[in-house]
C-alpha positions as CSV (number, residue, x, y, z in Angstrom):
1,M,-207.5,-100.6,26.8
2,Q,-204.7,-100.7,24.8
3,K,-202.1,-97.9,26.4
4,V,-200.7,-94.9,24.3
5,C,-197.4,-94.2,25.1
6,L,-194.8,-91.9,24.4
7,V,-190.9,-92.3,24.6
8,T,-188.4,-89.2,24.0
9,G,-185.5,-89.7,22.7
10,G,-186.7,-93.5,21.7
11,S,-184.6,-93.9,18.9
12,R,-181.0,-95.6,21.1
13,G,-179.8,-96.6,24.2
14,I,-182.3,-96.5,27.2
15,G,-185.0,-95.1,25.0
16,A,-185.2,-97.6,23.0
17,A,-185.2,-100.1,25.1
18,V,-188.5,-98.6,27.3
19,C,-189.7,-98.4,23.4
20,R,-189.2,-102.4,23.0
21,A,-190.5,-102.8,26.9
22,L,-193.5,-101.1,26.1
23,L,-194.5,-102.6,22.9
24,N,-193.8,-106.1,24.6
25,R,-196.5,-105.3,27.3
26,G,-199.1,-104.1,24.9
27,C,-199.0,-100.8,24.6
28,K,-199.2,-98.5,21.3
29,V,-195.8,-96.7,21.2
30,Y,-194.9,-93.6,19.8
31,A,-190.7,-92.2,20.0
32,L,-189.9,-89.5,19.3
33,S,-186.6,-87.9,17.9
34,R,-184.1,-85.9,16.0
35,S,-183.9,-88.5,13.5
36,G,-187.4,-90.2,13.5
37,T,-185.7,-93.5,13.6
38,G,-186.3,-95.8,16.3
39,P,-187.1,-100.0,17.1
40,D,-189.4,-101.8,15.2
41,G,-193.2,-102.2,16.3
42,A,-193.0,-98.2,17.4
43,H,-194.9,-95.0,15.3
44,H,-191.9,-92.6,14.9
45,L,-192.3,-88.9,14.9
46,V,-189.8,-86.3,14.2
47,G,-189.1,-84.0,16.6
48,D,-187.0,-81.5,19.1
49,V,-187.7,-81.6,22.8
50,T,-186.1,-78.5,22.9
51,D,-188.4,-76.3,20.7
52,P,-191.8,-76.4,22.3
53,E,-193.7,-75.5,18.8
54,S,-192.2,-79.2,17.6
55,V,-193.1,-80.9,20.7
56,E,-196.7,-79.4,20.4
57,K,-197.2,-80.8,17.1
58,A,-196.1,-84.0,17.8
59,M,-198.3,-84.0,20.7
60,A,-200.9,-82.6,18.8
61,Q,-200.7,-85.9,16.2
62,I,-200.7,-88.2,19.0
63,A,-204.0,-86.6,20.1
64,A,-205.6,-86.5,16.9
65,R,-204.9,-90.2,16.4
66,E,-205.7,-91.5,19.4
67,G,-207.7,-89.0,21.4
68,R,-205.1,-89.3,24.1
69,L,-202.0,-89.8,26.4
70,D,-201.4,-92.6,28.7
71,V,-197.8,-92.3,29.6
72,L,-195.2,-90.2,28.6
73,V,-191.4,-90.9,29.0
74,C,-189.1,-87.9,29.3
75,N,-186.0,-89.8,28.4
76,A,-184.1,-87.6,25.8
77,G,-180.7,-86.6,27.0
78,T,-177.3,-85.9,26.5
79,V,-173.5,-85.6,28.4
80,I,-171.1,-83.1,28.8
81,S,-168.1,-83.4,30.9
82,G,-165.0,-81.2,31.8
83,A,-163.7,-78.8,34.4
84,V,-166.5,-76.2,35.5
85,E,-164.5,-73.1,34.3
86,Y,-163.7,-74.0,31.0
87,I,-167.1,-75.4,29.5
88,P,-168.2,-72.3,27.6
89,S,-171.9,-70.7,28.8
90,E,-172.8,-72.2,25.2
91,A,-172.4,-75.8,25.7
92,I,-174.3,-75.3,29.5
93,R,-177.6,-73.9,27.6
94,R,-177.6,-76.4,25.2
95,L,-177.0,-79.3,27.9
96,M,-180.3,-77.5,30.0
97,A,-182.1,-77.1,26.9
98,L,-182.4,-80.7,26.4
99,N,-181.7,-82.6,29.5
100,F,-184.1,-80.0,31.5
101,E,-186.1,-77.8,29.5
102,G,-186.7,-80.5,27.3
103,T,-188.5,-82.6,29.8
104,V,-190.7,-79.1,30.7
105,N,-191.9,-79.1,27.3
106,C,-193.2,-82.3,26.8
107,V,-194.5,-82.6,30.1
108,R,-196.4,-79.0,30.5
109,T,-198.2,-79.7,26.8
110,A,-198.7,-83.3,27.9
111,I,-200.9,-82.5,31.0
112,P,-203.7,-81.1,29.7
113,I,-204.2,-84.0,26.6
114,M,-203.7,-86.4,30.1
115,R,-206.4,-84.5,32.3
116,A,-208.5,-84.4,29.2
117,S,-209.0,-87.6,28.8
118,G,-208.6,-88.7,33.1
119,G,-205.2,-88.9,33.8
120,G,-202.2,-90.4,32.7
121,R,-198.3,-91.3,33.9
122,I,-195.4,-89.1,33.5
123,V,-191.9,-90.5,34.0
124,C,-188.9,-88.3,34.1
125,I,-185.9,-90.0,33.7
126,A,-182.8,-88.4,36.0
127,S,-179.6,-90.2,36.8
128,M,-178.0,-91.3,39.7
129,A,-175.9,-88.4,39.1
130,A,-178.9,-86.3,40.9
131,A,-177.5,-88.2,44.3
132,F,-174.5,-88.5,43.8
133,P,-172.9,-85.3,42.0
134,V,-169.9,-86.1,39.8
135,A,-166.9,-84.2,39.9
136,F,-165.8,-83.0,35.7
137,H,-169.8,-83.9,35.3
138,T,-170.9,-81.2,37.6
139,Y,-173.1,-79.9,34.7
140,Y,-175.0,-82.7,33.8
141,S,-175.5,-83.2,37.6
142,A,-176.5,-80.8,37.9
143,S,-179.4,-81.2,35.0
144,K,-180.3,-84.2,36.0
145,A,-180.8,-83.1,39.7
146,A,-183.1,-80.3,38.0
147,V,-185.3,-83.3,36.7
148,A,-185.6,-85.1,39.9
149,A,-186.6,-82.3,42.1
150,F,-189.2,-80.9,38.9
151,A,-190.6,-84.4,39.0
152,S,-190.7,-84.6,42.7
153,A,-192.9,-81.3,43.4
154,L,-195.1,-82.0,40.1
155,H,-196.2,-85.6,42.1
156,N,-198.1,-83.4,44.2
157,E,-199.4,-80.1,41.9
158,V,-201.2,-83.3,39.7
159,R,-202.1,-85.9,41.7
160,P,-205.7,-84.6,41.7
161,F,-206.3,-84.7,38.3
162,N,-205.1,-88.6,38.2
163,I,-201.9,-88.1,36.9
164,G,-199.0,-89.9,38.7
165,V,-195.4,-88.3,38.0
166,C,-192.1,-89.6,39.3
167,A,-188.8,-89.2,38.0
168,V,-186.3,-92.1,37.6
169,L,-182.7,-92.4,38.9
170,P,-181.0,-95.2,36.4
171,G,-177.6,-96.2,37.8
172,D,-174.4,-97.1,35.6
173,T,-175.8,-98.2,32.1
174,K,-174.4,-99.8,28.8
175,T,-175.5,-97.2,26.3
176,N,-172.6,-95.2,24.6
177,P,-173.8,-91.8,25.7
178,I,-173.9,-89.0,23.2
179,R,-171.3,-87.2,25.5
180,E,-169.5,-83.6,24.5
181,K,-165.8,-83.6,25.9
182,F,-164.3,-80.4,27.4
183,N,-160.3,-81.5,28.2
184,E,-159.3,-77.9,28.5
185,G,-157.5,-77.1,31.6
186,D,-156.2,-80.8,32.4
187,T,-152.7,-80.1,32.6
188,L,-153.4,-77.8,35.3
189,Y,-155.8,-79.6,36.9
190,G,-153.0,-82.9,37.4
191,G,-154.6,-85.3,34.4
192,R,-157.8,-85.5,36.6
193,I,-160.1,-84.5,34.3
194,S,-158.9,-86.9,31.6
195,K,-159.0,-89.6,34.2
196,G,-162.3,-89.0,35.7
197,V,-163.9,-89.0,32.5
198,A,-162.0,-92.2,31.6
199,A,-163.6,-93.5,35.5
200,M,-167.0,-92.8,34.5
201,E,-167.2,-94.2,30.8
202,R,-165.8,-97.4,32.3
203,D,-168.5,-97.6,35.0
204,E,-171.0,-97.2,32.1
205,Q,-169.3,-99.9,29.7
206,N,-169.1,-102.3,32.7
207,G,-172.8,-101.4,33.8
208,M,-176.2,-102.1,33.6
209,D,-177.9,-104.0,30.8
210,P,-179.8,-100.9,28.6
211,E,-182.8,-103.9,28.0
212,K,-183.1,-104.8,31.7
213,V,-183.2,-100.5,32.8
214,G,-186.2,-100.4,30.1
215,R,-187.8,-103.4,31.3
216,A,-188.0,-101.1,35.0
217,I,-189.1,-98.1,33.8
218,A,-191.6,-99.8,31.9
219,R,-192.7,-101.6,34.6
220,I,-192.6,-98.2,36.8
221,A,-194.8,-96.4,34.0
222,L,-197.7,-99.0,34.2
223,K,-197.8,-99.4,37.7
224,K,-201.3,-97.7,39.3
225,R,-199.5,-95.6,41.4
226,V,-196.1,-94.5,41.9
227,K,-193.7,-92.7,44.3
228,P,-191.9,-89.4,43.7
229,S,-188.8,-91.5,42.4
230,Y,-187.6,-95.0,41.8
231,A,-183.7,-96.3,41.9
232,I,-183.2,-98.7,39.1
233,G,-180.3,-101.7,39.9
234,A,-179.8,-103.7,43.2
235,V,-176.7,-101.4,43.1
236,S,-178.3,-98.2,43.1
237,K,-180.9,-98.9,45.6
238,A,-178.2,-99.9,48.1
239,Q,-176.3,-96.6,47.6
240,L,-179.4,-94.7,48.1
241,F,-180.4,-96.7,51.7
242,F,-176.7,-96.4,52.8
243,K,-176.4,-92.7,52.2
244,R,-178.9,-91.8,54.5
245,F,-176.7,-93.3,57.3
246,V,-173.2,-91.7,56.8
247,P,-172.3,-88.3,57.1
248,E,-172.2,-86.1,53.7
249,S,-168.3,-85.8,53.7
250,F,-168.1,-90.0,53.5
251,V,-169.9,-90.0,50.5
252,A,-167.9,-86.5,49.4
253,F,-164.3,-89.0,50.1
254,V,-165.6,-91.7,48.3
255,M,-166.7,-89.9,45.1
256,R,-163.2,-88.2,44.9
257,R,-161.5,-91.5,45.4
258,L,-163.7,-92.6,42.5
259,Y,-163.9,-89.4,40.0
260,A,-161.7,-86.7,41.3
């Protein structure tokens, strides 16, 4: 049976790559975004994951057309950078509303649809920044850590309904993410804000091909069973493996040298 999939943030970057990978695997794909655009072959829905009513309307359309939802990939997200003390509270709320609450809104709406049709798969896109928090991307790291913890707890919560849940932690990926920058205080911090953000952007530009990441996420989404979390890419997997055996102070030292 053809799998019915919904990918949020499917208009660009990793989300668009996931849509293409799922389409290539024979799935019927719906892409949800504010613009209502995305890869050819996908069904495009206009919606805002930060608005519960918008999410419910989009999923109701899918349920009415298809009678079920087999796969949900919660990918919509954004990045903010800057020093903790200078980033406005409103910017923090926007970040958390999209990265974390947007995931929650989609998952809460999908669970009863999946349960009614006998099960499904929920994939929450976190980040390696959840495991290795990055200075001057502190709020972004916190939002992705929240997504990872949410998925890990939910993994056990809905397992009796045959709903598999996991978090995916991609490493640096060449996607040009939407980033809201706050450079206030850079002089006070000795230029470390601008240098740290530039280092992160450089790593992203030298990162993995988003199509490779999209194919990896699609494979995970279509597995028969999933574990609570997955890293993508050999480097990311090695980093998580070695983190188990080194002191936290050493990890902090390395992250400080890289980005702070």
